C-alpha positions as CSV (number, residue, x, y, z in Angstrom):
1,M,-99.1,-164.8,39.3
2,C,-101.1,-161.8,38.1
3,I,-99.5,-158.4,37.4
4,A,-101.4,-155.1,37.6
5,I,-99.9,-152.1,35.9
6,P,-100.1,-148.6,37.4
7,G,-101.5,-145.8,35.4
8,K,-102.9,-142.3,35.6
9,I,-106.3,-141.3,34.3
10,K,-106.0,-138.9,31.4
11,S,-109.7,-138.6,30.4
12,I,-113.2,-140.0,30.9
13,V,-114.7,-141.9,27.9
14,N,-118.1,-142.6,29.5
15,E,-119.6,-143.5,32.8
16,N,-117.9,-146.9,32.8
17,T,-114.6,-146.2,31.0
18,A,-111.5,-144.0,31.4
19,T,-108.4,-143.5,29.3
20,I,-105.4,-144.4,31.5
21,D,-101.7,-143.7,30.7
22,M,-99.6,-146.7,31.7
23,G,-96.0,-145.7,31.2
24,G,-96.7,-143.8,28.0
25,I,-99.2,-146.3,26.6
26,C,-102.8,-145.1,26.8
27,R,-105.7,-147.6,27.0
28,D,-109.4,-147.4,27.6
29,V,-110.0,-149.2,31.0
30,N,-113.2,-150.4,32.5
31,M,-113.9,-148.5,35.8
32,D,-116.9,-150.6,37.0
33,L,-115.0,-152.1,40.0
34,M,-114.2,-148.5,41.1
35,G,-117.8,-147.5,41.0
36,G,-117.7,-146.1,37.5
37,A,-115.8,-143.3,35.9
38,N,-116.3,-139.6,36.5
39,E,-114.4,-136.3,35.9
40,S,-113.2,-136.1,39.5
41,M,-110.9,-139.1,38.8
42,I,-108.8,-137.4,36.2
43,G,-105.2,-137.3,37.4
44,K,-105.7,-140.1,39.9
45,H,-103.7,-143.3,39.8
46,F,-105.0,-146.8,39.6
47,L,-103.7,-150.4,39.2
48,V,-105.0,-152.0,36.0
49,H,-105.4,-155.7,35.4
50,V,-106.8,-157.2,32.2
51,G,-108.6,-154.0,31.2
52,Y,-110.1,-153.3,34.6
53,A,-109.0,-150.7,37.2
54,I,-108.8,-152.8,40.4
55,A,-107.5,-150.3,43.0
56,E,-106.8,-146.6,43.5
57,I,-103.2,-146.0,44.5
58,S,-101.1,-142.9,45.4
59,E,-98.9,-141.2,42.8
60,E,-95.8,-142.3,44.8
61,E,-96.9,-145.9,44.8
62,S,-97.7,-145.7,41.0
63,E,-94.2,-144.3,40.2
64,E,-92.4,-146.8,42.4
65,T,-94.3,-149.7,40.9
66,M,-93.6,-148.6,37.4
67,R,-89.9,-148.1,38.2
68,L,-89.7,-151.6,39.6
69,L,-91.5,-153.1,36.6
70,K,-89.1,-151.3,34.2
71,Q,-86.1,-152.6,36.3
72,I,-87.4,-156.2,36.1
73,A,-87.8,-155.8,32.3
74,G,-84.4,-154.3,31.9
75,I,-85.7,-151.0,30.8
76,D,-84.6,-147.6,32.2
77,D,-85.9,-144.2,31.5
78,S,-83.0,-143.4,29.1
79,D,-83.9,-146.4,26.8
80,T,-85.7,-145.4,23.6
81,F,-87.4,-147.6,21.0
82,E,-86.7,-147.0,17.4
83,T,-88.5,-148.5,14.5
84,E,-86.7,-149.5,11.4
85,S,-87.9,-147.7,8.2
86,T,-88.3,-149.8,5.1
């Protein structure tokens, strides 16, 4: 089974790459399967699989998918991650 993670484009790196925020983690994602990256895509939502955007989705679908993934992982929005200082 393959899992695609929903995310929102924050910026365009170049004509092939966009920075996408996936639940607070930003990664540069290849946009070739979507016809490349351009400024008009900023703010739009995409499913990302192994570093490639594979489909554009609605904001609602993105939020619901992320909510379900967090639920499966046992994480809710009130959880915080703390690092131990040494």
